[in-house]
N, C-alpha and C positions, 0 to 999 in steps of 0.2 A: 565292629561296633555302630548300632544305629542309636542315632540321637534323634529324640522327637522334642519339638519345641512348641509349645501350646502359646499360639499368639491370638491376641483377642478378635475374636470374627467382626465385632461392632467396630471396630476401626480401621483394619488391614483391609487392603481391597487386592482384587488378582486380575491381572490382565494377561492370560496367557500362562506364561510360567513366571512372570513377573508379580511382585508383591510391592504395594506401595500404601503411603498414607498422605491423602492430600489434604491434611489440616494438621497442624501442630498436635502431636500426641506423644505418649509415652510408649517405648517399645522396652517391655519388661523382660530381659532373658537372665532373671536373677538363679535360677538351677543351671546355667550354662556354665561349664567349665572349660570349654573349648571350640573356639569358632573357625570352621574350616576356610581356608583360601578361597575367595570369589564366592562364597556362601551366599551374600545377597548382592553380588555386585552390580547386577542391574537393576536392582530392586531400589526405589527411592523412598526413604524415611525422613521426615521432619519433625524435628523437635526432640525430645531427650531419650537417652539411651542407658538403660541400668544393666550394669553386667558386674554387680559386686563379688561374684565368686569365679568369674572368667580369669583365667592365666595365661591363655594365649589366644591371640586372635591372627589369623593369616592374612597375608596379603590381597588387598583389594577386598576384602570381606564386604566392606559396605560402602564400597568406591563411589557410589551415586548419591549416598545419602548427605543429609545437611542437619547435622546436629548441633542444638544450642545448649544443651547440657548433658554432662556424662557422669555418672556413678561409676567408680571402677574399684578394681582390687588393687592392692600394694604389688609392685613389682611385676605387672603383666608383659609378656613379651609381644610387642606391636612389631609386626611387619608392614612393609610399604603400603601406603595408601590404605589403611584397613578400617579407618575411621571416616570415611566421606572426604568432603571438599576442604575440611580444616583439619587433615591428619597432620601436615607438617607442623601448624601451630600447635597442636594437642603435643605431638612428641616432645617439641621443644619446651613447653611449658609442665609438662609431667615431669621431664628429666630434671627441670629447674627446681621442682618440688620433692626432688629424691624419691620418684615413683611411688608417693603416698597415695594410700587407697583414701577414697572420698567422692566429693562431688565437684567436677570443674563445670565452670559457666562460660561460655564463649562470650566476649566483649567484642562486638563488631566494629565498632570506632577505632579500638587500640588493636584489633587483630591479635587478641590474646586470651587464652584460657584463665580463669581466675578460680584458684582451689579455695574451697569451701570444705568443711569438715562434715 
């Protein structure tokens, strides 16, 4: 099964096989239901990630990314290091909030993700 993701050409840049955003932006993958392991592991995205319909994110999918805000579905299966450099903190705080759907904002000073509806 082939999945095509439409990424905004204005903000996403390409260098060889890598994709990156050099300024904070929103990576909107609203129609995505599953993100394969290592899908964007060497690509560096900075800013917001919107995956409100996703049910599973494979290991290291966004390993090199730095997200400050994540909008996510409830009860998503999250594999090892799938959400970038703050994955561990996200897993902890997502679990703490009973894996509720919504938006989580990273608080750098407290090293925690704050749940917002």
